[in-house]
C-alpha positions in Angstrom: -96.6 56.1 107.2 -97.1 59.6 105.8 -99.3 60.6 108.7 -96.8 59.4 111.2 -94.0 61.4 109.5 -96.3 64.5 109.5 -96.8 64.1 113.3 -93.1 63.8 113.8 -92.5 67.0 111.8 -95.1 69.1 113.6 -93.0 70.0 116.7 -90.2 71.1 114.3 -92.5 73.2 112.3 -93.6 75.1 115.4 -90.3 77.0 115.6 -88.7 78.9 112.7 -85.2 80.2 113.0 -84.0 83.2 111.1 -80.6 84.8 111.0 -80.0 88.5 111.7 -78.9 89.4 108.1 -81.9 87.6 106.7 -84.2 89.5 109.1 -82.7 92.8 108.0 -83.0 92.0 104.3 -86.7 91.1 104.7 -87.4 94.2 106.8 -85.8 96.5 104.2 -88.0 94.9 101.5 -91.2 95.3 103.4 -90.6 98.5 105.3 -93.0 101.3 104.2 -90.4 103.9 105.2 -87.8 102.4 102.9 -90.3 102.2 100.0 -91.2 105.9 100.6 -87.5 106.9 100.6 -86.9 104.9 97.4 -89.8 106.7 95.8 -88.2 110.1 96.8 -85.1 109.0 95.1 -87.0 108.3 91.9 -88.7 111.6 92.2 -85.4 113.4 92.7 -83.9 111.6 89.7 -86.9 112.8 87.6 -86.4 116.4 88.8 -82.8 116.2 87.7 -83.7 115.0 84.3 -86.4 117.7 84.0 -83.9 120.4 84.9 -81.5 119.2 82.2 -84.1 118.4 79.5 -85.1 122.0 79.1 -82.2 122.3 76.7 -83.7 119.6 74.5 -86.2 120.9 71.9 -89.6 119.5 72.3 -91.9 118.7 69.4 -95.7 119.3 69.6 -98.2 118.6 66.9 -101.6 120.3 66.8 -104.6 121.2 64.6 -107.3 123.8 64.7 -109.8 123.2 62.0 -112.9 125.4 62.0 -115.0 128.0 60.2 -114.5 131.8 60.3 -117.1 134.4 59.4 -115.9 137.9 58.6 -112.4 139.0 59.2 -110.3 136.1 60.5 -109.5 136.3 64.2 -106.4 134.2 64.0 -104.2 132.6 61.4 -105.8 129.9 59.3 -103.9 126.9 60.6 -105.2 123.5 59.6 -102.2 121.7 61.0 -99.1 122.9 62.9 -95.9 121.6 64.5 -94.1 123.6 67.2 -90.7 123.1 68.8 -89.0 125.1 71.5 -86.2 124.8 74.0 -84.1 126.8 76.4 -80.9 128.1 74.7 -79.1 130.3 77.3 -80.0 130.9 80.9 -77.7 132.1 83.7 -80.1 130.5 86.3 -80.6 127.0 84.8 -77.0 125.7 85.6 -77.7 126.4 89.2 -81.1 124.7 89.1 -79.4 121.7 87.6 -76.8 121.7 90.4 -79.7 122.0 92.9 -81.5 119.0 91.4 -78.3 117.0 91.5 -77.7 117.9 95.2 -81.4 117.0 95.8 -80.8 113.6 94.3 -77.8 113.1 96.4 -79.8 114.1 99.5 -82.5 111.6 98.5 -80.0 108.8 98.2 -78.5 109.6 101.5 -81.9 109.8 103.1 -82.7 106.3 101.7 -79.4 105.0 103.2 -80.3 106.6 106.5 -83.8 105.0 106.4 -82.3 101.6 105.6 -79.9 101.9 108.5 -82.7 102.9 110.9 -84.6 99.8 109.8 -81.5 97.7 110.3 -81.1 99.2 113.8 -84.7 98.5 114.8 -84.4 94.9 113.5 -81.0 94.4 115.2 -82.3 95.7 118.6 -85.4 93.5 118.5 -83.4 90.5 117.3 -80.7 90.9 120.0 -83.3 91.4 122.7 -85.2 88.3 121.5 -82.0 86.3 121.5 -81.1 87.5 125.0 -84.6 86.6 126.2 -84.5 83.1 124.8 -81.1 82.5 126.4 -82.1 83.8 129.7 -85.4 81.8 129.6 -83.3 78.7 129.1 -81.1 79.6 132.1 -84.2 80.4 134.2 -85.7 77.0 133.3 -82.6 75.4 134.9 -82.7 77.7 137.8 -86.3 77.0 138.4 -85.6 73.2 138.6 -82.9 73.9 141.2 -85.2 76.3 143.1 -87.9 73.7 143.1 -85.4 71.1 144.3 -84.4 73.5 147.1 -88.0 73.9 148.2 -88.4 70.1 148.4 -85.2 69.9 150.5 -86.3 72.7 152.8 -89.7 71.1 153.3 -88.1 67.8 154.3 -85.8 69.6 156.7 -88.7 71.5 158.3 -90.6 68.2 158.7 -87.6 66.6 160.2 -87.2 69.6 162.6 -83.8 70.6 161.3 -84.8 74.0 159.9 -87.5 76.5 160.8 -90.4 77.4 158.6 -88.6 80.7 157.5 -86.0 78.6 155.6 -88.8 76.9 153.7 -90.4 80.3 153.0 -87.1 81.7 151.7 -86.8 78.8 149.3 -90.3 79.2 148.1 -89.7 83.0 147.7 -86.6 82.2 145.5 -88.7 79.8 143.3 -91.5 82.4 143.0 -89.0 85.1 142.0 -87.5 82.9 139.3 -91.0 82.1 138.0 -92.0 85.8 138.0 -88.9 86.7 136.1 -89.4 83.9 133.6 -93.0 85.0 132.9 -91.8 88.6 132.3 -89.1 87.4 129.9 -91.6 85.2 128.1 -93.9 88.2 127.6 -91.0 90.3 126.4 -89.9 87.6 124.0 -93.4 87.5 122.6 -93.4 91.2 122.1 -90.0 91.0 120.3 -91.4 88.2 118.1 -94.4 90.3 117.2 -92.2 93.3 116.4 -89.9 91.2 114.2 -92.9 89.7 112.5 -94.2 93.2 111.6 -90.8 94.2 110.4 -90.0 91.1 108.3 -93.5 90.0 107.3 -92.9 86.5 108.9 -95.4 84.9 111.3 -94.6 85.8 114.9 -95.5 82.4 116.4 -92.4 80.3 117.0 -90.0 82.9 115.6 -86.5 82.1 117.0 -83.0 83.5 116.5 -79.7 82.1 115.4 -77.2 83.3 118.0 -74.2 82.7 115.8 -75.6 85.2 113.3 -75.1 88.1 115.7 -71.5 89.3 115.2 -69.5 90.9 118.0 -69.7 94.7 118.2 -66.5 96.6 117.3 -64.6 98.5 120.0 -65.2 102.2 120.2 -62.9 104.9 121.5 -64.3 107.1 124.3 -63.4 110.4 122.7 -62.2 110.9 119.1 -62.2 114.7 119.2 -63.4 116.7 116.2 -62.6 113.9 113.7 -65.6 111.8 114.7 -66.6 109.3 112.0 -70.2 109.8 113.2 -70.1 113.4 112.0 -68.5 112.4 108.7 -70.3 109.1 107.8 -73.7 109.5 109.3 -76.1 109.5 106.2 -78.8 111.5 108.0 -76.4 114.5 108.7 -74.9 114.2 105.2 -78.5 114.3 103.7 -79.2 117.4 105.7 -76.1 119.2 104.3 -76.9 117.9 100.8 -80.4 119.4 101.1 -78.9 122.7 102.3 -76.6 122.7 99.2 -79.6 122.2 97.0 -81.4 125.1 98.6 -78.3 127.3 98.1 -78.1 126.4 94.4 -81.7 127.2 94.0 -81.2 130.5 95.7 -78.3 131.3 93.4 -80.4 130.5 90.4 -83.3 132.7 91.6 -80.9 135.6 92.3 -79.5 135.4 88.7 -82.9 135.6 87.1 -82.9 139.4 87.1 -80.6 141.6 84.9 -79.4 138.7 82.8 -80.6 137.7 79.3 -82.8 134.6 78.8 -82.6 133.2 75.3 -85.0 130.5 74.0 -85.2 128.7 70.7 -88.4 128.2 68.7 -89.5 126.8 65.5 -93.0 126.4 63.9 -94.6 124.9 60.8 -98.3 125.5 59.9 -100.4 124.2 57.0 -103.0 126.9 56.4 -106.6 126.3 55.2 -108.6 128.2 52.7 -112.1 126.8 53.1 -113.0 129.2 55.9 -112.9 132.2 53.6 -109.4 133.3 54.6 -108.5 133.8 51.0 -111.1 136.6 50.7 -108.9 138.7 53.0 -105.5 137.4 51.9 -106.1 137.0 48.2 -102.6 137.8 46.9 -100.1 136.4 49.4 -102.0 133.4 50.8 -100.0 130.1 50.8 -100.5 126.7 52.4 -97.1 126.0 53.8 -95.6 128.4 56.3 -92.6 128.0 58.6 -90.7 130.1 61.1 -87.5 129.6 63.2 -85.6 131.9 65.5 -84.8 132.8 69.1 -86.5 134.9 71.7 -84.3 137.2 73.8 -85.6 138.6 77.0 -83.8 140.9 79.4 -85.6 141.3 82.7 -84.8 144.8 83.9 -87.4 144.9 86.7 -89.3 141.9 88.0 -90.5 142.3 91.6 -91.8 138.7 91.7 -88.4 137.2 90.9 -86.7 139.5 93.4 -89.0 138.4 96.1 -88.6 134.8 95.1 -84.8 135.2 95.4 -85.1 136.5 98.9 -87.5 133.6 99.8 -85.1 131.0 98.5 -82.1 132.6 100.2 -84.0 132.4 103.5 -84.9 128.8 102.9 -81.2 128.0 102.2 -80.1 129.6 105.4 -82.7 127.7 107.3 -81.7 124.4 105.8 -78.0 125.1 106.7 -79.0 126.0 110.2 -81.0 122.7 110.5 -78.1 120.7 109.2 -75.7 122.4 111.7 -78.2 121.6 114.5 -78.4 118.0 113.4 -74.7 117.7 113.4 -74.3 119.2 116.9 -77.1 117.0 118.4 -75.4 113.9 116.8 -72.0 114.9 118.1 -73.4 115.2 121.7 -75.3 111.9 121.5 -72.3 110.1 120.0 -70.0 111.4 122.7 -72.5 110.3 125.4 -72.8 106.9 123.9 -69.0 106.5 123.6 -68.5 107.2 127.2 -71.5 105.0 128.2 -69.8 102.1 126.5 -66.8 102.4 128.9 -69.1 102.3 131.9 -71.2 99.4 130.6 -68.1 97.5 129.5 -66.7 97.8 133.0 -70.0 96.5 134.4 -70.0 93.7 131.9 -66.5 92.7 133.1 -67.7 92.7 136.7 -70.7 90.5 135.8 -68.5 88.2 133.7 -66.1 87.7 136.6 -68.9 87.1 139.0 -70.3 84.5 136.7 -66.9 82.9 136.3 -66.4 82.9 140.1 -69.9 81.4 140.7 -69.1 78.7 138.1 -65.8 77.8 139.8 -67.5 77.7 143.2 -70.2 75.4 141.8 -67.6 73.0 140.4 -65.9 73.0 143.9 -69.3 72.3 145.6 -70.1 69.5 143.1 -66.7 67.9 143.6 -66.9 68.0 147.4 -70.4 66.6 147.2 -69.2 63.7 145.1 -65.8 63.0 146.7 -65.9 64.8 150.0 -63.9 67.8 151.2 -60.7 65.9 151.7 -60.4 67.1 155.3 -61.6 65.3 158.4 -62.4 68.5 160.3 -64.3 70.2 157.4 -68.1 70.1 157.3 -69.4 68.0 154.4 -71.4 69.7 151.6 -75.1 69.2 151.9 -77.6 68.8 149.0 -79.1 72.1 150.1 -75.8 73.9 149.6 -75.4 72.2 146.2 -78.8 73.5 145.1 -78.0 77.0 146.4 -74.7 76.9 144.5 -76.5 76.0 141.3 -79.1 78.8 141.8 -76.3 81.3 142.5 -74.4 80.2 139.4 -77.5 80.6 137.2 -78.2 84.0 138.7 -74.7 85.3 138.0 -74.9 83.9 134.5 -78.2 85.7 133.9 -76.6 88.9 135.3 -73.8 88.4 132.7 -76.4 88.1 130.0 -78.1 91.3 131.1 -74.8 93.2 131.2 -74.0 91.9 127.7 -77.3 93.0 126.4 -77.2 96.5 127.9 -73.8 97.0 126.4 -74.9 95.7 123.0 -77.9 98.1 122.9 -75.6 101.1 123.2 -73.1 99.7 120.8 -75.8 99.1 118.2 -77.0 102.7 118.5 -73.4 103.8 118.2 -73.0 101.7 115.1 -76.0 103.5 113.7 -74.7 107.0 114.4 -71.3 106.2 112.8 -73.0 104.7 109.7 -71.5 101.2 110.3 -74.7 99.3 111.2 -75.1 97.7 107.7 -71.4 96.6 107.6 -71.8 95.1 111.0 -74.9 93.1 109.9 -73.2 91.9 106.8 -70.1 90.8 108.7 -72.1 88.0 110.2 -72.5 86.2 106.8 -69.1 84.5 106.9 -69.8 83.0 110.3 -73.4 81.9 110.0 -74.1 78.1 109.6 -75.0 76.8 106.2 -78.7 77.0 106.9 -79.5 80.3 108.7 -83.2 80.3 108.2 -85.8 77.6 108.1 -87.5 75.2 110.4 -85.7 74.1 113.5 -86.5 73.2 117.1 -86.1 76.0 119.7 -82.9 75.5 121.6 -84.1 74.1 124.9 -81.0 72.2 125.9 -79.0 73.1 128.9 -77.3 76.5 128.4 -73.6 76.6 129.0 -72.4 77.8 132.4 -70.2 80.4 130.6 -71.6 82.8 127.9 
């Protein structure tokens, strides 16, 4: 009984469905780029703490026991404790601001990396979903094309049609088969890519079409107030990095001609067994302590002046790079916004052609079953019915291709405007109860309308 149940479950175990949001979550957890960006965030957080903790006095214990011959070369410390910290610095506040801006840049870079991973997963997922749908449609078209070949062969044998009609039918069937093989290979490639991104096995990986939300509408031109320029984390990270460089430049420039005050305290337990008392016979004592501040006023420091010039140049370069990134993003976004208009128009044409082919198919099937209703009209032949089925499937596949072409541009536009994660998460309320697990690959008849 158990073995029989196992055999029944094997076909189901061959195909594993995963929702889009689950695929994105798995990819973010396993992505090396995301892990590296998260490590950069922790490093930037440590740098910020380091820049602020210079005001906190440290505490260091030490000992230097030993023997001295002749006049002591140092103070006779058996045990010592030191503490020091920065008290006043005109540069340090700028360094703290630079570290805080660096942490902000690291967080934005992490967000940008996560969105890039989400885009890669979404593109591969949508392409795999498109391939699986079109393969299902091609399976039906292939059955109709094979039926047409049989009809034409019978007509050629009966002397009704020439050999060229049979060859045209065979050509149609061969073209359908070639397209199906190409899509199967592409689907296998997408499964392999998703497997690498998510860490799941590639074999049998299938999509949940209902987990792909519709893309929002985009305006063709939004002028200067483009949300892509305002919300894109990559550009925001570039400007945050430029601010960090400028703060560092300000701090380096203020290192000259301004006082630097540090706090210090020290306690030492002196020793006498190394003949120090021979040279300090009257005032030698065991316990010694000192506390105070050190005031420095750098009047001339060529190294710091050169460092200030270097950091100012780095800040200017970072600002220029951020401006360039913003300009490139603006151009790319405008191009994609206008491309969505053209692709949406092509999608509308393909949809109408698919709808028209479906209506014509219904008419042909009705006339084939019940007649034309007119005594003078030619009756519909089985060959014409097969051709109508093939035409309907071809127009449906064209509609799928148009939808996919538009979706690819819309996903890239969602990425540039910083909305890709919100778009992925919007699918959660419309997914079925079980969005991942084992299920059979949808091999049923695909609907005539997408």
